[in-house]
N, C-alpha and C positions, 0 to 999 in steps of 0.2 A: 713653525709653531702649529700645533693642533689646538684649536680653540673650542673648549667646552664650557666657557663661562656663561653663555646665554645664547638663545636663538635670535637675539637682536644683533649679533655680530656679522650676519651674513652680508655679502656684497651682491649687487644686482647682477643677474645673469646677462649674457649677451642679448638675448631676446628682450629682456626687460629694458636694457639700455636703449635698444632700438625703439621700443614703445615710448620711452621717455623722450627720446630725441625728436620723435615725430608727433608728439602730443599737440592737439589743437587746444589753444588756450585763449583766455579772456580775463577780465577783471572780476574775480569771484566776489569781492565786496559788493559789486553791483549785480551779482548773480549772472555774470556774463561768461563764465568759464564752462564750456560745454563738457570737457572731460571730467571736471569735478562734479557737475550736475549729473552726468551719466553714472559716475561711481555712487553718488548718494542714492540715486533711484535704484540702482542694482542692489545695494546693501539693504535698503528698505524692503525691497521685494524678497530678497533672500531670507530676511528675518521676519517677514510677515507683518511689518509695521507700516504706518502711513507715510513716514518721512524719515530722513536721516541727514546728519550733518557731518562733514569731513573735518577732522581736527588734526593738529600737529602731533598729538601724543595720546596714549591711553589715559594718562593722568588727567589731561584736559577733558577728555570725553567723560571720565568718571566724575570730575568736579562739576561739569555742566549738569550731569544727572542729579547730583546733590543740589546744585543751585536752583534748578527748576522744579524740584519736588519737595523742598523743605523751606522752613522759615528760620530766621535766627533764633537760637535757643532750642530748636528741636533736637530730638534724639533719633539716631539711626541704629538699628539692630544689625550687627555684623558677626560673622564667625570669627573665632579666635585665629589670629594671624592673618586676617584679610589684608590684601594689598592696600586697600583704601585707608586702612587704619595704621598699618605698619610701614608702608613704603612710599607714601606720597607727601612727606614733609609736613605733616599736620595741615595740609591744604584745606581739609574740610572745616577745621576750626578757624583758620586764617581767612578763608574766602567766604564761606557760607555761615560761619558762626554756629556750627552744629557740634554735638558731642556724640560719641559712639557707645552703645551698650554692648560690651564684649564679655564681661564676667559671667560665667555660667552658661554661655551660649555655645555649646558644642565643643569639639576638640579638633585641632588641625584643620580648621576651616569648614568642617561639616557641622550642620545644625539641623535640628528636627522641629517639627511643627509644635510639639509640646514645649521645647525650649524657647522658641520664638514667642509663643503666646504668653509664657511665664515672664518674658522680658518686657512685654508691653506695659507701659506705665498707666496707672489709673488716671482718670481725668480729674485733676485737681490743680489749683493754682501753684502749689509748691513742687509739682513734678514737671519735668520737661515733657513736651508733647512728642509722643512717638509718631513718626510720620512715614517712615520708610524702612523696608527690610532689604538687606543686601546679600546676594549670593555670588560666589565666585566659581567659575567653571571653565577650564580645569582649575584646580586649587594649587597655586604656585608653591606655597610652603609645605604642602602635603606631598610634594614630589610629582606634581602634574596629575594628580588623581581626579577622576571624573565625579562630579556631584550627581548622585542618583536622581534620575528624572522623577521617580515616584515620590521622593522626598520633596522635590520642587513643587509638584502638584499639590501635595498635602499641605505645604506651607502656604501656597497661594490660596487654597480653599479656607484655611484656618484664619488668615488675616483679612479676608474679604469682608466679613461682618464688621471689622474694626475700621474699615475705610483706609487701610494703609496701602501705600504704593510698594511695588516689588521691582527691584533693579537687578539685572545680571551683569556682573563684570565678566564679560565673555572674551577677554583678551585672547584666550586660546580656545575659544569655542570650536574653531576649526579642528583642533586636535581631539576635543571631546566627541565631535561628530565622526571623525575618522576612526576613533577607537570603538565607538558603540554602534556605528552604522545607523545612527539616528540623525535625520536631517537637521541642519541648523534651524530651519523653520520650526520644527517640532520642539527643539531644545529651547527656543526663544519664546514660544507661544504663551507660557503662563506669565510672562513679565511685562510690566508697563513700559520699561525702557531697557535697552541693551547696548552695552559698549563692546566694540570689537577692535582688534588690532591687526594691522597688515604687516608690521615690521618685525614680528616675532617669527613664528613657524612658517608663515607665508613668504618671508624673505624680501619684502619691499623695503626700500631704504628709509621710509618715514611714513607715519600716518596711522590714524585710527578713525573711528566713527561712532556716533551715538545715534541710535534709532528709537523711535517711539511715536506717540500721537503727534499729528501735524502741529497742533497748538503748542505742545511742549517743545518741539524742535524749533518752531518759530521763536519762542522765548529763548531757547538755547543759543540761537544765532545772534540775538541781541547781546546776550551775556558773553558769548565768545568774543565779540567785537570789543566789549568793555574791558575784557581781560587781555586785550592785545593779540587775540588769536585770529583776527580777520586777515585773510591772505589775498593777494592779487592774482597773479598768473599761477594759481596752485595746480593747474592741470598737469604741470610737469611732474609733480610728485604723485598726484592722483593717478596718472597713467601707470606708474609703477605698481600702485595698489591694485588697479584693475587687471593688470597683467598677472599679478600674483594670484588673484582670485580665479582667473581663468586657467592658469597653468600649474599652480603649485599646491592646490588642495589635495589632489589625488595622491601625490607622492608623500604626504605626511606619514603614511603607514611605514615608509622606509625609515623615517626618523624613529618611530616607535620600535621597530625591529632592531635598530642600532642601539637604542637605549637598553632594551632587554639583553642584547648581545653583550654590551658593556657590563651590565650588572652581573650576568651569569659568569662571564669570564673572570671578572674581578673576584667574585666569591670563590671560584675554582682555584685561585692562587693560594687560598688557605692562609691569608695574612692574619697574624694574631692581632686582636683588638680592632678589627675592621668588620663591619656588618652592613648589609643591605637588605631591606625588606623587599624581597622579590615580588610579593603579592601587590605591593604598592607601586610597582613600575608599570603603569598603565598607558602612559603616553611617551613623551620625549624628555622627561626629567628623572634623574636618579639621585636620591639622597644617600650619601655614604657616611655612616656614623663611625667615629673613631673613639678609642679610649684614651687618646692623647690630644693635645691641642691641634686644631685643623690648620691654623694659619701657617705654621712652619712647613707643613706638608705641601700647602699651596705654593709657598715660595720655592721649596725644593723641586716641585714638579715644573715650575716655570723655568728653572735653570736647566732642566732636562729637555725642555721643548714642549711642555704641555701646560696650557692655561686652564685652570680650574679654580673656582672661587670657594673660599670658606664662607658658608652661609650662616653658620652659628659657631660658637666656641669649639665644638667638637664634631662639626658636620661639614662635609664638602658637598657641593651641588654640581652635577654634570648635566649639561643640556645638549642634546643632539639636534642637528639642523642640516639644511641642504648643502652646506659647505664641508660636511664631514662624511667621509666614505667609510664603508665597513672595514677596509684595510687600515684606515687611520684609527678606527675604534680599537682594533687589535693592538696597534702600537700604543695607543693611549693607556690600555690596561697595563702593558709592560712598564711604561714610564711611571705610572702612578704607583705601581707595586714597588718600583725602585725608590721612589720618593718616600713612601711609607717606611720601607726598610731602613733607608738612610736616617730618617728622623728618629726611629726607635733605637737604632744603634748609637746615635749621638746622645740621646737622653740617658742611655744605660752606661755610657762611657764615663 
């Protein structure tokens, strides 16, 4: 099987397995795991923040960011289709009792300073209190596109007089940095808190982190424990994340090249009813739009040996990663073309 469902499907490389096997460990609930502490210190330094906390998942890192920067009943401004709003099981409402302001705030995850300022609620007892603005980079639903740093800075400047916090869901910040050649430190600089993921493009088996002011991270550590996220000998998985940071960041450009290769070759097939916005293929995600239902195409591709998800009723999403070679990309194009053709033939029969 060629697996283009997500960059979360990668398996640890031999070098990563060695790092995991030889990890020095301790009880992290007591703060005694040296590998986890080392990872947290490294992430904080990379992102230019005072401290960081290792978490089991990106959702937990995001939810901790909500939990330590909002109060029950607050409103958070997010871009349309943001992961925290669309893909985290309504955890913001369930755990932190917040609501999201989405209507009229940008398109495809992009938002401007004017849109953000217009969404800030006036101070009145009958309005929710706006406390936090949320940006995603890269933007998952937009096809892994990079959020312009100039817009980030403009939003940060505009919300400062209002006393609002600014969070970056930087699950794929590593891809944004590789695509723009802007350091993750610079990308993270305007934000109060930043979440990052190690188990997507970097290929670690598990883990994310939240970075920010030391006081906030101390509060997040208490909240993580309350939510059942305290870990004991977590250095075993933290070692995989540290190895990924050291060895897999530079190669992300290969994934980006493979995504572009996939999109260009797919368009070259001239398949009726299939389109790809080439200008939007900036990192390792390709959105493929169809004029027919996507789910049957996904099923047909699976039968041929290609795993690719339907991300919307008429959209497929392909994600390149370190377990997919350029030769497999070429084969994937052929298999997907066959699946699309088979489904169109079946529908017209």
